[in-house]
C-alpha positions as CSV (number, residue, x, y, z in Angstrom):
1,M,-0.1,0.0,0.2
2,S,1.2,3.4,-0.8
3,S,1.7,6.1,1.6
4,E,2.3,9.1,-1.4
5,I,0.0,11.9,-1.2
6,T,-2.0,12.5,-4.3
7,K,-3.1,15.9,-5.8
8,Q,-6.4,14.5,-5.4
9,E,-6.3,13.9,-1.7
10,I,-5.0,17.3,-1.4
11,A,-7.9,18.6,-2.8
12,D,-10.3,16.5,-1.0
13,F,-8.3,17.7,2.3
14,K,-8.7,21.2,1.3
15,Q,-12.6,20.7,0.7
16,A,-13.1,18.9,4.0
17,A,-11.4,21.7,5.8
18,Q,-13.7,24.5,4.6
19,S,-16.5,25.8,7.0
20,P,-17.2,28.8,8.9
21,L,-15.7,27.5,11.9
22,T,-12.6,26.9,10.6
23,T,-12.4,30.3,8.8
24,I,-13.1,32.0,12.3
25,A,-10.3,29.8,13.9
26,Q,-7.9,30.5,11.0
27,R,-8.2,34.6,11.3
28,A,-8.0,34.6,15.0
29,T,-5.1,32.2,15.0
30,I,-3.0,34.3,12.4
31,K,-3.8,37.6,14.0
32,N,-3.0,36.5,17.5
33,G,-1.1,32.8,17.4
34,I,-2.1,29.5,18.7
35,H,-2.2,30.1,22.6
36,N,-3.9,33.6,22.3
37,A,-6.5,32.6,19.9
38,S,-7.4,29.4,22.1
39,F,-7.0,31.1,25.4
40,N,-9.8,29.4,27.8
41,H,-10.9,32.5,30.1
42,E,-13.3,30.2,32.3
43,I,-10.2,28.1,33.5
44,L,-8.5,31.2,34.3
45,N,-11.5,32.5,36.3
46,A,-11.8,29.2,38.2
47,N,-8.3,29.2,39.5
48,T,-8.1,32.2,41.6
49,P,-4.9,32.5,43.6
50,T,-6.6,32.0,47.0
51,F,-5.4,29.0,49.3
52,S,-7.0,27.4,52.4
53,I,-3.3,26.9,53.3
54,D,-0.9,29.4,52.2
55,L,2.7,29.3,53.4
56,N,4.7,32.8,53.9
57,T,7.6,32.3,52.2
58,G,8.9,35.5,51.3
59,K,10.1,36.9,48.0
60,V,10.6,34.5,45.2
61,A,14.0,33.7,43.5
62,N,15.5,34.0,39.9
63,Q,17.6,31.5,38.3
64,K,17.8,33.9,35.4
65,Q,19.2,32.0,32.4
66,S,20.5,28.7,33.8
67,G,19.1,25.5,34.4
68,R,19.3,25.5,38.2
69,C,15.9,25.0,38.9
70,W,16.3,21.8,41.3
71,M,18.8,23.9,43.0
72,F,16.9,26.6,43.3
73,A,13.9,24.8,44.9
74,A,15.9,22.6,47.2
75,L,17.5,25.5,48.7
76,N,14.3,27.5,48.7
77,T,12.7,24.9,50.8
78,M,15.6,25.1,53.3
79,R,15.8,28.9,53.3
80,H,11.9,28.7,54.2
81,D,12.4,27.3,57.5
82,M,15.7,29.5,58.3
83,K,13.6,32.7,57.4
84,D,11.3,32.2,60.4
85,L,13.5,30.2,62.8
86,F,16.3,33.2,62.8
87,Q,14.2,36.1,61.7
88,L,15.8,36.7,58.5
89,P,14.7,39.2,56.0
90,S,12.2,38.1,53.4
91,D,14.8,38.5,50.4
92,F,17.5,35.9,52.3
93,Q,18.9,33.4,49.8
94,L,21.3,30.5,50.0
95,S,24.0,30.7,47.7
96,Q,22.8,29.0,44.6
97,S,26.4,29.5,43.0
98,Y,28.2,28.1,45.9
99,T,26.3,24.6,45.1
100,F,26.7,25.2,41.3
101,F,30.5,25.3,41.8
102,W,30.9,21.9,43.5
103,D,28.0,20.3,41.2
104,K,30.0,21.1,38.3
105,F,33.3,19.9,39.8
106,E,31.7,16.6,40.8
107,K,29.5,16.0,37.8
108,A,33.1,16.5,35.9
109,N,34.4,13.4,38.1
110,Y,31.5,11.7,37.4
111,F,31.5,11.8,33.7
112,Y,35.2,10.9,33.9
113,Q,34.3,7.7,35.8
114,N,31.5,6.9,33.6
115,V,33.7,7.3,30.5
116,L,36.2,4.8,32.1
117,D,33.6,2.6,32.9
118,T,32.3,2.3,29.5
119,A,35.7,2.3,27.6
120,Q,35.7,-1.0,26.3
121,E,32.5,0.1,24.4
122,P,32.3,1.3,20.9
123,L,31.8,5.1,20.4
124,D,28.6,4.4,18.4
125,S,26.9,2.4,21.4
126,R,23.9,4.0,22.6
127,K,25.2,4.3,26.3
128,V,28.6,5.8,25.2
129,A,26.9,8.4,22.5
130,F,24.3,9.4,25.2
131,L,27.4,10.7,27.5
132,M,29.2,12.3,24.6
133,T,25.8,13.8,23.7
134,T,25.7,16.2,26.9
135,P,28.7,15.2,29.5
136,Q,27.2,17.4,32.0
137,Q,24.3,20.2,32.1
138,D,22.9,22.5,34.6
139,G,19.8,20.2,35.6
140,G,19.6,17.9,38.4
141,Q,17.8,16.0,40.8
142,W,16.8,16.2,44.6
143,D,19.3,13.3,45.7
144,M,22.1,15.1,43.8
145,I,21.8,18.4,45.7
146,V,21.7,16.3,48.9
147,A,25.1,14.6,47.9
148,I,26.7,18.0,47.3
149,I,25.5,19.6,50.5
150,E,26.2,16.3,52.4
151,K,30.0,16.9,51.1
152,Y,30.3,20.4,50.9
153,G,27.7,22.2,53.2
154,V,25.8,25.6,52.1
155,V,26.7,29.3,52.6
156,P,24.6,32.3,52.2
157,Q,24.4,34.4,48.8
158,S,26.4,37.3,50.6
159,V,29.5,34.9,51.0
160,Y,29.5,33.5,47.5
161,P,27.4,35.8,45.2
162,E,26.3,35.2,41.5
163,S,28.6,35.3,38.9
164,A,28.0,35.9,35.1
165,A,28.4,32.4,34.2
166,S,25.9,31.2,37.1
167,S,23.4,33.3,36.3
168,A,23.9,32.8,32.3
169,S,25.4,29.4,31.9
170,R,25.1,28.6,28.2
171,E,28.7,30.2,27.2
172,F,30.3,28.2,30.1
173,N,28.6,25.0,29.6
174,T,29.4,24.8,25.7
175,T,33.1,25.5,26.6
176,F,33.1,23.2,29.4
177,N,31.7,20.2,27.7
178,T,34.0,20.6,24.7
179,L,36.7,20.3,27.2
180,L,35.3,17.3,28.9
181,R,34.9,15.4,25.4
182,H,38.5,16.3,24.7
183,D,39.3,14.7,28.2
184,A,37.4,11.6,27.5
185,T,39.5,10.9,24.2
186,I,42.3,10.8,26.7
187,L,40.9,8.7,28.9
188,R,39.6,6.1,26.3
189,D,42.9,5.9,24.4
190,L,44.5,5.1,27.7
191,V,42.5,2.1,28.2
192,A,42.7,1.2,24.5
193,H,46.1,1.0,25.0
194,K,46.2,-1.0,28.2
195,A,47.8,1.8,30.3
196,S,48.4,0.8,34.1
197,E,45.9,1.7,36.5
198,E,48.7,4.3,38.0
199,T,48.9,6.0,34.8
200,I,45.0,6.4,34.3
201,D,44.6,7.3,37.9
202,A,47.4,10.2,37.6
203,T,45.7,11.5,34.1
204,H,42.5,11.3,35.8
205,K,43.5,13.7,38.9
206,A,45.4,15.9,36.3
207,L,42.6,16.4,34.7
208,L,40.3,17.4,37.6
209,A,43.0,19.8,38.5
210,N,42.2,21.4,35.2
211,I,38.7,21.4,35.7
212,Y,38.9,23.1,39.2
213,R,41.2,26.1,37.9
214,V,38.4,26.5,35.2
215,L,35.8,26.6,37.9
216,T,37.6,29.0,40.0
217,I,38.4,31.5,37.2
218,T,34.7,31.2,36.0
219,F,33.0,31.3,39.6
220,G,35.2,32.4,41.8
221,E,37.2,30.5,44.8
222,P,34.6,28.8,47.0
223,P,34.8,30.0,50.9
224,V,36.4,27.6,53.4
225,E,35.4,29.9,56.3
226,F,33.4,33.0,56.8
227,N,31.5,35.1,59.1
228,F,27.5,35.1,58.8
229,E,26.5,39.0,59.3
230,Y,22.8,39.9,58.6
231,R,20.0,42.0,59.9
232,D,17.1,40.5,61.3
233,K,13.2,41.3,60.5
234,D,13.6,43.8,63.1
235,N,16.6,45.2,61.7
236,Q,18.7,44.1,64.4
237,Y,22.5,43.4,63.6
238,Q,23.9,39.9,63.7
239,I,26.7,38.3,63.3
240,V,28.2,34.4,63.5
241,K,31.9,34.0,63.4
242,N,34.2,31.3,62.0
243,L,31.8,29.4,60.0
244,T,32.7,26.3,57.5
245,P,29.9,25.5,55.0
246,Q,29.2,22.5,56.7
247,T,28.5,24.1,60.4
248,Y,26.7,26.8,58.7
249,F,24.4,23.8,57.2
250,E,24.3,22.3,60.7
251,K,23.3,25.4,62.5
252,F,21.0,27.6,60.4
253,V,19.6,24.6,58.1
254,G,20.1,21.4,60.4
255,W,18.0,19.1,58.4
256,K,18.7,15.6,58.4
257,L,18.9,15.2,54.9
258,S,18.6,11.4,54.8
259,D,15.2,11.8,56.0
260,Y,13.9,13.5,52.8
261,V,12.9,11.3,49.7
262,S,12.0,11.5,46.2
263,I,8.4,10.2,45.4
264,I,7.4,9.9,42.0
265,N,4.0,9.1,40.0
266,A,4.7,7.4,36.9
267,P,1.9,5.2,35.6
268,T,4.0,3.4,32.7
269,A,3.8,-0.6,32.8
270,D,7.6,-0.7,33.4
271,K,7.2,1.1,36.5
272,P,4.9,-0.8,39.3
273,Y,3.7,1.3,41.8
274,N,5.2,0.9,45.4
275,A,9.0,-0.2,44.1
276,T,11.9,2.0,43.8
277,Y,14.0,2.9,40.9
278,N,17.6,4.0,40.1
279,V,18.7,5.7,36.7
280,E,21.7,4.4,35.1
281,L,24.4,7.2,34.6
282,L,22.5,9.6,36.5
283,G,24.3,11.3,39.6
284,N,27.1,13.9,40.3
285,V,29.0,12.8,43.4
286,V,31.2,9.5,43.1
287,G,30.6,7.6,46.1
288,G,27.9,9.9,47.3
289,R,24.0,9.8,47.6
290,Q,22.5,8.4,44.2
291,V,19.4,9.2,42.8
292,K,16.6,6.8,44.2
293,H,12.6,7.4,43.3
294,L,9.6,5.4,45.1
295,N,6.7,5.1,42.8
296,V,3.2,5.6,44.0
297,T,-0.1,6.6,42.9
298,I,-0.9,10.5,42.3
299,E,-3.7,10.5,45.0
300,T,-0.7,8.8,47.5
301,M,1.6,11.5,46.1
302,K,-0.8,14.5,46.7
303,S,-1.5,13.1,50.2
304,L,2.1,13.2,51.4
305,A,2.3,16.8,49.8
306,I,-0.7,17.8,51.8
307,A,0.5,16.5,54.9
308,Q,3.6,18.2,54.9
309,L,2.2,21.2,54.0
310,K,-0.4,21.2,56.6
311,D,2.9,21.1,59.0
312,G,4.2,24.3,57.6
313,K,6.6,22.8,55.4
314,S,7.1,23.4,51.6
315,V,7.3,20.9,49.0
316,W,9.7,20.3,46.5
317,F,8.7,19.2,43.4
318,G,9.0,18.2,39.5
319,V,7.0,19.1,36.5
320,D,6.7,19.1,32.9
321,M,6.8,22.8,32.4
322,G,5.8,23.0,29.1
323,P,2.1,21.9,28.3
324,Q,-0.7,24.1,29.2
325,V,1.3,26.8,31.3
326,D,0.2,30.4,31.2
327,R,3.3,32.5,32.3
328,N,1.5,36.0,32.4
329,N,-1.3,35.3,34.6
330,G,1.0,32.6,36.5
331,L,-1.3,29.6,35.9
332,M,-0.8,25.9,35.2
333,A,-4.1,24.4,34.3
334,D,-5.1,21.7,31.7
335,G,-7.3,23.3,29.2
336,I,-6.1,27.0,29.7
337,F,-5.3,26.6,26.0
338,S,-8.0,24.9,24.5
339,T,-5.8,23.7,21.0
340,D,-8.1,20.7,20.2
341,D,-11.2,22.9,20.1
342,L,-9.0,25.6,18.0
343,F,-8.2,22.7,15.4
344,Q,-11.1,20.5,15.8
345,V,-8.9,17.5,16.7
346,N,-8.4,15.0,19.3
347,S,-4.5,15.2,20.9
348,K,-5.7,13.4,24.4
349,M,-3.2,11.1,25.6
350,T,-3.0,9.7,29.2
351,K,-0.1,10.2,31.1
352,A,1.2,7.2,30.9
353,Q,1.1,7.3,27.0
354,R,2.9,10.8,27.0
355,L,5.7,9.1,28.9
356,D,5.7,6.1,26.8
357,Y,5.7,8.1,23.6
358,G,8.0,10.7,24.1
359,D,5.6,13.7,24.7
360,S,6.2,14.4,28.3
361,L,9.1,14.2,30.8
362,M,10.4,16.2,33.9
363,T,11.6,19.5,33.0
364,H,11.5,21.9,35.7
365,A,11.4,22.0,39.8
366,M,9.5,24.4,42.1
367,V,8.4,24.4,45.2
368,L,4.7,24.1,46.6
369,T,3.9,26.6,49.0
370,G,0.1,26.2,49.6
371,V,-3.1,24.2,48.8
372,D,-6.7,24.9,48.7
373,L,-8.6,22.0,50.0
374,N,-12.5,21.8,49.7
375,E,-15.0,20.8,52.4
376,N,-14.1,17.0,51.8
377,E,-10.3,17.9,52.4
378,Q,-9.5,17.3,48.6
379,P,-7.5,19.6,46.8
380,T,-8.5,21.9,44.3
381,K,-5.5,23.9,43.3
382,W,-2.1,24.7,44.7
383,K,0.3,27.5,45.2
384,V,3.4,27.4,43.6
385,E,6.7,29.1,44.3
386,N,8.8,29.6,41.0
387,S,12.3,30.6,40.6
388,W,11.7,32.9,37.4
389,G,11.9,36.2,39.3
390,E,9.1,38.4,40.5
391,K,7.7,39.4,37.1
392,A,6.5,36.0,36.3
393,G,2.9,35.1,37.5
394,K,1.5,36.7,40.7
395,D,4.8,38.1,42.1
396,G,6.9,34.8,41.1
397,Y,4.1,32.9,42.5
398,F,2.0,30.4,40.1
399,T,-1.5,28.6,40.6
400,M,-1.7,25.1,39.7
401,S,-4.9,23.2,39.4
402,D,-5.5,19.9,40.7
403,E,-6.1,18.6,37.4
404,W,-2.7,19.9,36.0
405,M,-0.9,18.3,38.9
406,S,-2.5,14.8,38.3
407,E,-1.3,15.1,34.4
408,F,2.0,16.8,34.6
409,A,3.5,16.5,38.0
410,Y,6.0,13.8,38.6
411,Q,7.9,14.1,41.5
412,I,7.7,15.5,45.3
413,V,10.3,15.4,47.8
414,V,8.9,14.8,51.6
415,N,10.1,13.6,54.8
416,K,10.0,10.1,55.4
417,S,7.9,10.8,58.7
418,Y,4.8,11.1,56.4
419,L,5.2,8.0,54.4
420,S,3.4,4.6,56.1
421,D,5.5,2.1,57.5
422,E,5.1,0.0,54.6
423,L,6.4,2.7,52.1
424,V,9.3,3.4,54.3
425,D,10.2,-0.1,54.5
426,I,10.1,-0.6,50.8
427,Y,12.1,2.8,50.3
428,D,14.6,1.5,52.7
429,N,15.2,-1.9,51.9
430,A,13.5,-3.0,48.5
431,Q,15.9,-3.6,45.7
432,P,15.5,-0.8,43.2
433,K,14.9,-1.5,39.4
434,L,17.7,0.2,37.3
435,L,16.4,2.3,34.5
436,A,17.8,3.2,31.3
437,P,19.9,6.6,31.3
438,W,17.2,8.1,29.0
439,D,14.3,7.2,30.9
440,P,11.9,10.3,31.2
441,M,12.1,9.8,35.3
442,G,15.9,11.1,34.9
443,A,15.0,14.0,32.6
444,L,15.2,16.7,34.8
445,A,18.9,15.9,35.1
């Protein structure tokens, strides 16, 4: 059977497309664009930014032209606790550039290790090709920021401020990835010529010395010891002297990071619920905490998020921030752009189908800071703290409909205390299934 399109078929298609409704849609779309022509004001009006549980988390941060959303979201959840406990000003921030520096350093080492581990495979193997396509990037996962903090601690932004490359990282990433690919040729060549372990190890360390120099030139030397000076909400001067990044985390954040776990909702056949998953080649700190997800139903995921919000704690979460998002109004709502109605088609897929067929994956991390519960204690909409600055949404905050969360939210991070005993046992003791490097549950990194 031939699939060639004939001129007669084109004429038939043209005839079938002609109607007053198509003409109106055509005029509106040509003039205004797809989203403006299909905008659904009823959805907007049904999702007002008012919430029965609404945490006061201060001013939003701004990741600018970088892919550090996962890092911003994690540090934001921590500073929310710090702000209230130590009466910090509303614009206080932990240094995202400091964790960025060490993430880049560790990712370089992680890449080198993966290059050595796959050095016997041909360059055109899918795994090696995956590594070389993007040796490292700005993205990451909750467990990866935990690995950085457990090893290097945190510092206030006043101690290690933003740099040009941390706020706009594309130029650096292009330069850095070229260097890493160059270094991969050296490491693979050593393995191919059966160099000794001592030679490979010495070369590995020399390459890391170069990486450290590149990073210090780009971002600045990270602090080893510092004083923390600030004025509290009452404008009273405070100072704590002789802190290290590790002691600063212990004193001012104080979280037991091992208690915070990644919960996902991936309703695909390859990922049964109430089971854990790792993603191959995904991580940053060699020997540090590895990425692990516990897959649950969307109802369970929502109930865990609500429980933590009720206790006044914000919630890190990961979504696909592409579909059905109105940045101007700060709204994430399924149906806000009624494109199927505009084009008179049906493009609906289930959440599982979108994952399986490459239509959706995790692209952005933010923070849940509120939820609106109805008389039955069921969520109708959620308050979201973004990291795109105050000009996006309502002073940087977004409203997410509950339907949108069901369809496009994939991950939250909660304290293990909110999990049932059964889920805690599964997370702690079940053998995780290893997912392929390109699995959508690893896409945020």
